[in-house]
C-alpha positions as CSV (number, residue, x, y, z in Angstrom):
1,M,0.0,0.0,0.0
2,W,1.5,3.3,-1.0
3,P,1.6,6.1,1.6
4,A,0.0,9.5,0.8
5,Y,3.3,11.2,0.2
6,F,4.1,8.8,-2.6
7,Y,1.0,9.9,-4.5
8,L,2.0,13.5,-3.9
9,L,5.4,12.7,-5.4
10,F,3.8,11.5,-8.6
11,Y,1.5,14.5,-8.6
12,L,4.4,16.9,-8.7
13,L,6.7,14.8,-10.9
14,P,7.5,16.2,-14.4
15,L,6.1,13.9,-17.1
16,A,9.0,13.9,-19.5
17,G,10.3,10.6,-20.8
18,R,8.3,7.9,-19.1
19,A,4.9,9.5,-20.0
20,Q,5.5,8.6,-23.6
21,E,5.9,4.9,-22.7
22,K,3.5,3.9,-20.0
23,G,1.9,7.2,-18.9
24,I,2.1,8.8,-15.5
25,T,-0.9,8.3,-13.2
26,I,-1.9,11.3,-11.1
27,P,-4.7,11.2,-8.5
28,L,-7.4,13.9,-9.1
29,W,-7.2,14.8,-5.4
30,V,-4.0,14.2,-3.5
31,K,-5.9,13.3,-0.3
32,G,-8.6,11.4,-2.1
33,A,-12.0,12.3,-3.6
34,P,-14.0,14.8,-1.3
35,G,-16.2,12.8,1.1
36,F,-14.4,9.6,0.3
37,E,-10.9,10.4,1.4
38,N,-10.7,7.3,3.7
39,R,-11.2,5.0,0.7
40,R,-8.3,6.3,-1.5
41,N,-6.0,3.5,-0.6
42,E,-8.4,0.7,-1.5
43,P,-6.8,-1.2,-4.4
44,E,-8.4,-1.2,-7.9
45,Q,-9.4,-4.5,-9.5
46,A,-8.2,-5.2,-13.0
47,K,-8.5,-8.2,-15.3
48,D,-7.8,-8.3,-19.0
49,W,-9.9,-5.5,-20.5
50,W,-11.6,-3.9,-17.4
51,V,-10.8,-2.0,-14.3
52,K,-13.1,-1.8,-11.3
53,N,-13.2,-0.6,-7.7
54,I,-12.1,2.9,-8.4
55,H,-12.1,4.9,-5.2
56,N,-9.2,7.1,-5.9
57,P,-10.1,8.7,-9.3
58,S,-7.1,9.6,-11.4
59,I,-5.7,10.6,-14.8
60,T,-3.0,8.7,-16.7
61,V,-1.1,11.2,-18.9
62,F,0.5,10.2,-22.2
63,L,2.5,13.0,-23.8
64,P,3.5,12.8,-27.5
65,P,7.1,13.3,-28.5
66,K,8.1,16.9,-28.2
67,E,9.1,17.2,-31.9
68,K,5.6,16.1,-32.8
69,A,3.5,17.8,-30.2
70,T,0.7,20.2,-31.5
71,G,-0.2,21.6,-28.1
72,A,-3.7,20.0,-28.3
73,A,-4.9,17.7,-25.6
74,V,-7.8,15.3,-25.1
75,V,-9.2,13.8,-21.9
76,I,-10.4,10.3,-22.6
77,C,-13.4,8.7,-20.8
78,P,-13.6,5.0,-21.4
79,G,-16.9,3.2,-21.4
80,G,-18.1,0.2,-19.4
81,G,-21.7,0.9,-18.4
82,H,-20.7,2.7,-15.2
83,R,-19.9,-0.9,-13.9
84,E,-16.3,-1.1,-15.1
85,L,-13.9,0.8,-17.3
86,V,-12.7,-0.5,-20.6
87,F,-9.4,1.0,-19.8
88,N,-7.0,-0.5,-22.3
89,A,-9.1,-0.7,-25.5
90,E,-11.0,2.6,-24.9
91,G,-8.3,4.4,-22.9
92,V,-4.7,3.4,-23.6
93,E,-5.3,2.5,-27.2
94,A,-7.1,5.7,-27.9
95,A,-4.2,7.6,-26.2
96,T,-1.7,5.9,-28.4
97,Y,-3.6,6.9,-31.5
98,L,-3.9,10.5,-30.4
99,N,-0.2,10.6,-29.4
100,S,0.6,9.5,-33.0
101,M,-1.1,12.7,-34.2
102,G,0.9,14.9,-31.7
103,V,-2.0,15.2,-29.3
104,A,-1.5,14.8,-25.6
105,A,-3.9,12.2,-24.2
106,I,-5.2,12.0,-20.6
107,V,-7.1,8.9,-19.7
108,L,-9.6,9.3,-16.8
109,K,-10.5,6.7,-14.3
110,Y,-13.8,7.9,-12.9
111,R,-15.9,6.5,-10.1
112,L,-18.5,3.9,-11.1
113,G,-22.1,4.4,-9.9
114,R,-23.5,1.0,-11.1
115,E,-20.8,-1.3,-9.8
116,E,-22.1,-3.7,-7.3
117,N,-22.3,-2.1,-3.8
118,S,-21.0,1.2,-5.2
119,P,-21.4,4.2,-2.9
120,Y,-21.4,6.5,-5.9
121,S,-24.2,8.1,-7.9
122,V,-24.0,8.0,-11.7
123,D,-25.3,11.5,-12.1
124,K,-23.0,13.1,-9.5
125,H,-19.5,11.5,-9.0
126,P,-18.4,10.9,-12.6
127,R,-19.3,14.6,-13.3
128,E,-17.1,15.7,-10.3
129,D,-14.3,13.5,-11.6
130,A,-14.6,14.8,-15.2
131,Y,-14.6,18.5,-14.1
132,R,-11.7,17.9,-11.9
133,A,-9.7,16.1,-14.7
134,M,-10.3,19.0,-17.1
135,R,-9.3,21.6,-14.5
136,L,-6.2,19.6,-13.5
137,V,-5.1,19.4,-17.1
138,R,-5.6,23.1,-17.6
139,S,-3.7,23.8,-14.5
140,R,-0.7,21.9,-15.9
141,A,-1.0,23.3,-19.4
142,K,2.2,25.3,-19.2
143,E,4.2,22.5,-17.7
144,W,3.0,20.0,-20.4
145,N,3.2,22.6,-23.3
146,L,-0.5,22.5,-23.9
147,D,-2.8,25.2,-25.3
148,P,-5.5,25.6,-22.6
149,N,-7.9,26.7,-25.4
150,R,-7.5,23.4,-27.3
151,I,-8.3,20.8,-24.6
152,G,-11.1,18.4,-25.7
153,M,-12.7,15.3,-24.5
154,L,-13.3,11.8,-26.1
155,G,-15.9,9.5,-24.6
156,F,-17.0,6.0,-25.4
157,S,-20.4,4.7,-24.5
158,A,-20.9,5.5,-20.7
159,G,-17.7,7.6,-21.1
160,G,-19.6,9.6,-23.6
161,E,-22.3,10.2,-21.0
162,V,-19.6,11.5,-18.6
163,V,-18.4,13.9,-21.3
164,G,-22.0,15.1,-21.8
165,M,-22.2,15.8,-18.0
166,V,-19.6,18.6,-18.4
167,A,-19.8,19.7,-22.0
168,F,-23.2,21.6,-21.9
169,T,-22.8,23.8,-18.8
170,S,-20.5,26.8,-18.3
171,G,-17.8,24.9,-16.4
172,Q,-16.7,28.0,-14.6
173,G,-14.4,27.4,-11.7
174,N,-14.7,29.0,-8.3
175,P,-12.3,32.0,-8.2
176,Q,-12.3,31.8,-4.4
177,A,-11.5,28.1,-4.2
178,P,-8.6,27.4,-1.8
179,D,-7.3,24.8,-4.3
180,P,-6.1,26.7,-7.4
181,I,-7.1,23.7,-9.6
182,D,-10.7,24.3,-8.8
183,R,-10.4,27.9,-10.1
184,Q,-9.9,26.6,-13.7
185,N,-12.6,26.2,-16.3
186,G,-13.8,22.6,-16.6
187,K,-15.6,22.9,-20.0
188,P,-14.0,21.1,-23.0
189,N,-13.2,23.1,-26.1
190,F,-14.4,20.3,-28.4
191,I,-15.9,16.8,-27.8
192,M,-15.8,13.5,-29.6
193,L,-18.5,10.9,-28.6
194,I,-18.3,7.4,-29.9
195,Y,-21.5,5.4,-29.4
196,P,-22.5,7.6,-26.5
197,G,-25.2,6.4,-24.0
198,P,-28.5,8.2,-23.5
199,L,-27.3,10.2,-20.5
200,S,-25.0,12.2,-22.9
201,V,-28.1,14.0,-24.4
202,P,-29.0,17.2,-22.7
203,Q,-32.5,18.7,-22.7
204,T,-31.1,21.4,-25.0
205,V,-27.7,22.0,-26.6
206,P,-26.7,25.5,-25.7
207,A,-25.4,28.0,-28.3
208,D,-22.0,27.9,-26.6
209,A,-21.7,24.1,-26.7
210,P,-18.3,22.8,-27.9
211,P,-18.1,21.6,-31.5
212,A,-18.8,17.9,-31.7
213,F,-17.8,14.8,-33.6
214,L,-20.3,11.9,-33.2
215,L,-20.0,8.3,-34.4
216,A,-22.1,5.1,-33.9
217,A,-23.4,2.1,-35.8
218,N,-27.0,2.1,-36.9
219,D,-27.5,-1.4,-35.5
220,D,-26.4,-0.3,-32.1
221,V,-29.6,-0.8,-30.1
222,C,-28.3,1.2,-27.2
223,C,-26.6,4.2,-28.6
224,S,-27.4,5.0,-32.2
225,G,-30.6,6.7,-31.1
226,P,-28.8,9.1,-28.7
227,T,-26.2,9.9,-31.4
228,V,-29.0,10.9,-33.8
229,T,-30.8,12.9,-31.1
230,L,-27.6,14.8,-30.3
231,L,-27.1,15.6,-34.0
232,E,-30.6,17.0,-34.2
233,K,-30.1,19.1,-31.0
234,Y,-26.7,20.4,-32.3
235,R,-28.3,21.4,-35.6
236,A,-31.1,23.2,-33.8
237,A,-28.5,25.1,-31.7
238,K,-26.5,25.9,-34.9
239,V,-23.4,24.6,-33.3
240,P,-20.8,22.8,-35.5
241,V,-21.2,19.1,-35.6
242,E,-20.0,16.1,-37.7
243,T,-21.8,12.8,-37.4
244,H,-21.1,9.3,-38.9
245,I,-23.7,6.6,-38.7
246,Y,-22.4,3.3,-40.0
247,T,-24.8,0.7,-41.3
248,Q,-23.4,-2.0,-39.0
249,G,-20.9,-2.5,-36.3
250,G,-23.0,-3.0,-33.2
251,H,-21.8,-1.5,-29.9
252,G,-18.4,-1.5,-28.3
253,F,-16.1,-1.7,-31.3
254,N,-13.5,0.4,-29.4
255,M,-10.8,1.9,-31.7
256,G,-12.0,-0.4,-34.5
257,N,-9.0,-2.6,-34.8
258,R,-10.9,-5.7,-33.7
259,S,-13.6,-5.4,-36.3
260,A,-13.7,-7.1,-39.7
261,L,-15.7,-4.2,-41.2
262,H,-13.6,-1.8,-43.1
263,S,-15.7,1.3,-42.2
264,V,-15.5,0.5,-38.5
265,N,-11.9,-0.6,-38.6
266,T,-10.9,2.8,-40.0
267,W,-13.2,5.0,-38.0
268,P,-10.4,6.8,-36.1
269,Q,-9.2,8.3,-39.4
270,R,-12.6,10.1,-39.6
271,M,-11.9,11.6,-36.1
272,A,-8.4,12.6,-37.2
273,D,-9.8,14.3,-40.3
274,W,-12.3,16.2,-38.2
275,L,-9.6,17.4,-35.8
276,T,-7.4,18.5,-38.7
277,D,-10.2,20.2,-40.7
278,N,-11.3,22.2,-37.6
279,K,-7.7,23.3,-36.9
280,F,-7.6,21.8,-33.4
281,L,-4.1,20.5,-34.2
282,V,-2.8,24.0,-35.2
283,P,-0.2,25.3,-32.8
284,A,-1.4,28.1,-30.5
285,A,0.9,30.7,-32.2
286,N,-1.3,30.4,-35.3
287,P,-4.0,33.1,-35.2
288,S,-6.5,30.7,-36.8
289,T,-6.5,28.4,-33.7
290,P,-10.0,28.1,-32.3
291,K,-10.3,29.6,-28.9
292,R,-12.9,29.5,-26.2
293,E,-13.5,32.9,-24.4
């Protein structure tokens, strides 16, 4: 069991070098999640493709090679139905892909409200974790050579619901907060939702919603409907959106590399095209870089 000061050491450690290989894990709160501090040392459970028993929510940071870095960053929320996290296939593999484009990738381990005997609420604690992750990344932007106006979020399935929890409100931090991280804005500058669950759909999409990339398979009983609904709400709000609905593919095809379908197998290229076309990969020094006021 690691003592608290060991977590603090990781929290303050520069991310050069090792971050490009395995990533550096940083707890969202050094002393543990508010109200659950006494559970922060409980071990996570992991087997093959899933991670469970998350009581000390964290981010794992993967930085691209310096010579390739664009200054853009994406916080990744893996899916898993709020019962587990598909951490490797929808977290680490997504981070590797984004790193190859020069994008910093930050994989979020959020608390799970539907896990057996969970003390957490689906509509409260993942939102707290997502806001904290966004604010933590913005607070480290200078250290990690990031443009704080080009920090987006990528969510799969239930992770798409987590993104939706923070994307459609102001995200303003508390300027009087004793923790300077909590003074940062927690709203993403752009979002990418891959077969997002129904909780990702707000009652209305506000005019200041982040531009969105949406993708799902039409035969996905769970999540093609929410994707189409989100598209309609984005169009009504006149906010930029790009949507791909594949004929088949089902649910949970991750980064596509396990699918025999060519369209699904190559879907990440559609995301890369969208990021490029919308200039989210343009260095901050370029005046055409999109900014959020």
